[in-house]
N, C-alpha and C positions, 0 to 999 in steps of 0.2 A: 477443849475438854469435852464438849458435847460429842464431837466426832469420835474421840477416843473411847468414851464410856458407852455411847449409845449406838454407834454405827460400826459395822464391820465390813471390810471390802475384800473381795476376791477378784484380783485383776486377771485379765486374760493372759498376760505375759508374766504373771506371778510377781514381778518386781521384788525379788529377794535380793538381799545384800550379798554380793559375790564372795566377800572375804569374811563372812560370818557363818557359823555353823547353823544347821537346821534348828537346833534347840534355841540358839541365841536369836535367830530370826523370829521365832515365836515369842521370845521374851520381850522383844522391843516394845510392843504396845503397853506392856506392864510398867515400863519405865515412867510413863506419864499418868499412870492410874492413881486413884485415891483409895484403892482397896488395901486391906491388910491381909496377912496370911496367904500370900499368893505363891508361896513355895510349892512346887509340884504342879501348878496349873499348866505350864507349857508342856510338860510331859503327858499330863492327862489329855490335853487337847490333841497332841500328836497320836496318842493311843486311840482317841475317839475317831479320828479320821483314818485309822488303819496304817499309820506310818511305822515301818520296821524300827524297833527300838535300838537295834544294833548299829543304826546309821545316824544316831542323834548328833554325833560329833563330826559328821561329814559336811563339807561345804556344798553349795548348790551345784557347782561344776562337777561334783562327784556323784550327783543323784540323777536318776532317770526323770523323764518328763512327768510321769505319773507321781513319782515321789515329790518332785517340786510342787506339783499341784496340791498334794496333801499338806505340805508345809504351809502353802498359801492359805488353805482352808483353815488349818489350825490357828494360824496367826489372826484370821478374821474373827474366830469365835472365842479366843482365849480370854477376852475381857467380858464375855457374856453379854454381847450387845443386844439392844432391843430390836434392831433391824439389821439385816445382812443383805448386802448387794453382791450378787455373784454373777460374773460375766463368764459364761461358758465354763462352769465349775467342773464338769466331768469330761471335757473335751479330750483330755489326754489319759483317761482311765479306761481300764477294761470293764467288761460287763459286771463282774462281781464287785469290783471296787466302786463302780458307778452306783450300784444298788445300795451299797453301804453308805455312800455319801448322801444319796437321796433320803435314806432312812434317817440319817443325822439331821437333814433339813426338816423332815417331818417331825422329828422329836422336838427340835427347836421351836417349830411353829406351834406344836401342841402346848408348849410351855408359855405361850403368849407372845412369841417373837414374830416379827414380820420378816419373811425371807423372799427377796426379789431375785429371780433368776432370769437372765436374758439369753436369747439365741439358743435355747435348748428345747426343741419340740419334744424330744423324748421325755423330758422332765414334766412337760405340761400335764400329762395324764395323772400325775401325782399331786397337782396343785389344786387348791380350793377355788382359785380365781385366775382367769386368763384375761390379759389385757393386750390388745393388738395396737401398735403404734405405727403410723406411716407419716413420713416427712414432719416429724415432731408433733403430730396431733394424734389423739386417741381415736381410733376408728371403730373399735369394738371392745366391749368389756362384758364378761359373763362369769357367773358363778357355776361351779360344778361339784359333783361328788367325786373325790379322788377314786380312781379305778383300781388302785393298788396301795399296799402299804408294806414297806420294807422294814425289817427288824435289824437293829444294830445298837450297840452300846453307845451311849452319849455322855454328855457332861451333866452332872447333877447341879441344879441351879443353886442349892443351898451352900455349895462349896465356895462359890464366888460372890456371895451376897454381903460379906462383911466389909464395911467401909472404914476408911481411916484417913491418915494424914496424907501428905504429898508424896511425891516420887521417892522411892527407897534408894538410899545412897549405896547400899550394898550391891544391888543388882546393876546400877549404873556403873559403879566402880569395877565390877566384874567384867562387864562388856568392854569398858574402856581399856582395862589391862589386857584383855584378850586381843583387842584390836591392835594395841601398841606392840605386843609381843609377836604378832604375826608379821609385822612390817618393821623390823628392827632398824634397817638402814634408813627408811623414811622417818622413823621416829627419831633416830639420831640426827638426821639432817634438820628435822623440824626443831628439835631442841637447840641445835647450833644456831639456826636462824633466829629463834626467839631470844636466846642468850645474847647474840650479837646485837639484835635490835634493842633490847633493854639496856645493854652496856652502852650502845651509841646514844640512846636517849639520856642516860645518866651523864655521859660525857658532854652532851649538849648543855645540860643544866650546869655542870661543873665549869665547862668552858665559858658559858655566859657569865657566871659569877666571877670567874678568874679574869675574863676580859674586862668586866666592869671595874675590878680592882686595879688592873694594869692601867686602864684609861685614867682612873682617878690619880694613880701614882704619877703618870706622865703629866697630867694637868697640874698636879702639885709641884712637880719639878719645874714646869714652865712658869707657874705662878698664876694664881687666880686673878691677881690685879696687874698682870703684865701683858704687854703687846710686843710683837716682833715686827720691826720694819726691815724688809729685805730689799736689796738692790735688784732691779729688774721687775717689770710689770708688763701686762699684755703679752706680746710675743716673746718678751725677754724672760718671762717667768719659767718657761719650759725648756731651758737650755740643756743640751746634752753634755755628757762628760767630755771634757777636752775643749769645749767651746770657750771663747773669750769671756771672762767674767764681766758682768754689768758694771758700769763705772758711774752710776747715777747718784749714789749717796756720798756726801762729803762730811767732813768734820763740822762744817758750818751748819749742816742740817741738824746734827745732834745738839749743837749749841742753841739753835732756834727753837727746838722742841722744849728744852729746859727753860728758855727765856719767855716764850710766847704762849705755851699751853699751860693753863692754870692748874690742871689736874695732874700734870707730870711731876713726880717727885724726884726721879733721878733717871739718867740714861747711861747705858754701857755700850759705846760704839766698839766695833771690832772689825778686823779684816783677817783673812787667813791665807796661808801659803799651802795649798793642798798638795799632798804627795811630797812634802819636803824631805830631803835626804838628811837624816840626823844620824850621827855615829858617835861612839865612844870607844876608845882603845881598839880601833879598827873593827868594831862591831856595829854594822849598819842597821838601820831600821827606818821604815817608811811610815811617817806619822803626819798628822795635820799640825801645822805650826800656826798658832793664833796670836795676833797682836791685840792686846787688851789694855784697859786702863784700870786704875785702882777701884773704879766703880763696879767692876765685874763681881766682886765678892758680895756686896749688899744687893745688887740687882738680881743676880742669879741665886743668891743664898747659898754660896759655894765658895769656901775659902781653902787656904792651905792647911793640911794636916801636919806637915813638918815644914819648918822654916817660915817663910812669909810669901805673900803674893806680890804682885807688882805695886810699887809705891810711886808717889808723886816725884820723888827724887830720881827714881829710875826713868820716869818719863822725861824729866827735864834734861837729864844727862845723856839721853839716848843710850842708856846702859845696856851692855851685852850680858844680861842675866836671863835665866830661864827657870820656869817652874814646870815640873813633869807631871803628867797624868799617870795613874797607877799602871796602866798597860804599857805605856812608853817606858816607865821606870823598869818594869820587869824585863822587857825586851832588850833594853840597853845594858842594865846593870845586874840583872838576875838577883842574887841575894846580897850583892855588895851595897855599901852605903853610898848614895849618889851626892850627898851634900858636899858642896865645895868643889866637886869634880868639874872638869871642862869638857863640854861636848861640842861637836862641830855641827852647825846648821848650814848646809851647803859648804862653803869654805871659811865661814866666819866662826870664831870660837865664842862660846857662851858659858858662863859659870852657873852651875845649878844652885839655886838658892831656896828651893822648896819643892814639896810634893803635895799634890791636891788631895782633898778628901774623896772618899768613895761616893760616887753619884749614880752609877748605873748607866742605863741607856738614855739617849736624848729623847725629847718629845717625838722626834721622827723615827726613833728606833735605832739610831747609831750608837757606837761605843764612845762615850764621852771621856774615857780614860786614855784613849790612844791619841793623845795630844801633847804638845809642848807649848807653853804660854810664855810670851816675851812682851816687853813694853810695846804698845801700839806705835809710838813714835819711832822706836828702833826698827820695827818691821817695815814701816812705811818709807823711812829714809835710808836705812842701811842695807836691809835685806831685799826688799821688793822694789824700792824706788817708785812708789805709787802715791797718789793723793786721794784715793777713793776708799770707801768702806764696803764691806760685804753686808753688814747689817747693823742695826741699832736695837738693842733690847731696852724697852721702856717700862719702867715701874710707875704705876699710877698711885695716887694717894688713896683712892678708894675703888674697889672692884665694881661698885654700883654705878660708876660713871663711865664704864667702858663704852657703852653704846653712844654716849655723847662725845667721848674722846676720839673715837675712830674718825668720824667726819671732820672734826677739827684738825686732827693730824694730817688727814688727806688733803684738806684745803691748804694748810700751811706748806706742805711739801710741794704741792703743785705750784704754789706761788714762788717758793724758793727755786724751783726748777724752771720757772717761766714757761709752763706748758699751756698751749692754746686750749680753749674750752672744749674743742672737739677731739683733742689728742688723748690717747689712753694714758693711764698712770705708768710712770717708768719705775715704779716701786710697788711692793705688795705689803699688806698688813695682815698679820696672823694673830688671831685672838684665841683664848682658851676654848671657846666654843668650837672653833675650827679644828683644834687639836683633838677634841672629843669626837667630832664627826669623823675625822680621818682614822682614828684608832677604832671607832665603832664599825666602820666599813670593813676593815680587815677581820674583826671578830665576827661580824655578821656573815661574811663569806664562809668562814670556817664553820659556823653554826649551821648554815644552809647545807653544806656538804655532809655534816654529821646527821642532820635530819633525813637527808636522802638515803644515806646508808642505813639508818634505823628503819625507815619506811620499807625499803627494799628487803631488808632482812626479815622484818615482821611479816611482810606479804609472802616471802618465800616459805617461812615457817608455817603460816596459815595454809598455804597451798599444799605443802607436804602433808599437813594434818588432814586436810580435806581429801586428798588423794588416797590417804591410807585408810580412810573410813570405809 
């Protein structure tokens, strides 16, 4: 504020804003002034320095060197400063114009202002004091009586003495509108950049909240007091599609978990026949065929919406019955009623006895409805002829004991599988915490992408604004 109110500068190269008119260049210091009633001051300042009033709306590139010099002088004195620093102020002016400018400086000095002029020997004879500087040090200073006095109209001090509040919004708004209207393409690009940036930031917030909600939904589907024991561990865990399935989990492992781990309430062993060919009335569909037990419903909190799920009688009789997921039902039957119909799984016939409830995606993000469920004993002995499991879903009595249950389950299974102490696990255990971390990584990657888009857009908008000024 001290520089704005008390000091005026006349630069040797003028430093006028190229996309701003002469009048607007002079108005700029007033934007940060605390004076009131400044209307008309820029025009008065330009009149005082002899600027042609018919060129007030011209830009610096449309003015001669002398005219640009006058605009720079008017800008320096428009705030009625107490001291004016002028670097070669008449270097681009003719003799008559130079005399008028010197007269203006004399008038300002007579009103009590200090005027410092550099590199102008011709102006020295009009000065009251001459100071010579060499290599940054004062080598001579002397007072003198001015040898001449020029006459020219100047600014009246009482016009600009009224003080007031902060910067006037009307003048700032006027300059801003003028700048934006002169650079419409850049203004448009700036607006697009800012809009895209703000939109991206809003999407980041929305995506973050949405991701958190989806993570909690997946954890809820998995079960806060549940664990998943999967076949394969160490190098087995990252098998590629089409590779031989791990054969490390057995039904005896599921029985041992129920029998020997105190905090285990119930287990739901399962195995699957991926890419099973299922058809009805010559309408084929490729779905996942799961062999499950009656414990599937309570452990997964997922039962049949129509008919019933697998029963103990089905398990004992190795029954050829099937329960359809909703996607499998739609693919096979469309709008027809599937209850009691016979479908083919491979070459074996199965009677449809139920349709599962809606469940959505799995904790890993897969479609849980594109499945057909059959008795575990039937799949292991009649369909696949295997004696191993793909996984065991474990429901604990209390979610608070998960941290203690995991080491106990790991120790039991290693003992069941007779693994040496230095051998890696041939199974893996997934907890709700790992489900949360897995889903959080995906959401985090998406959020980082949106933040980058927002940042780039805002930077582009700011760059466009800066260039247009």
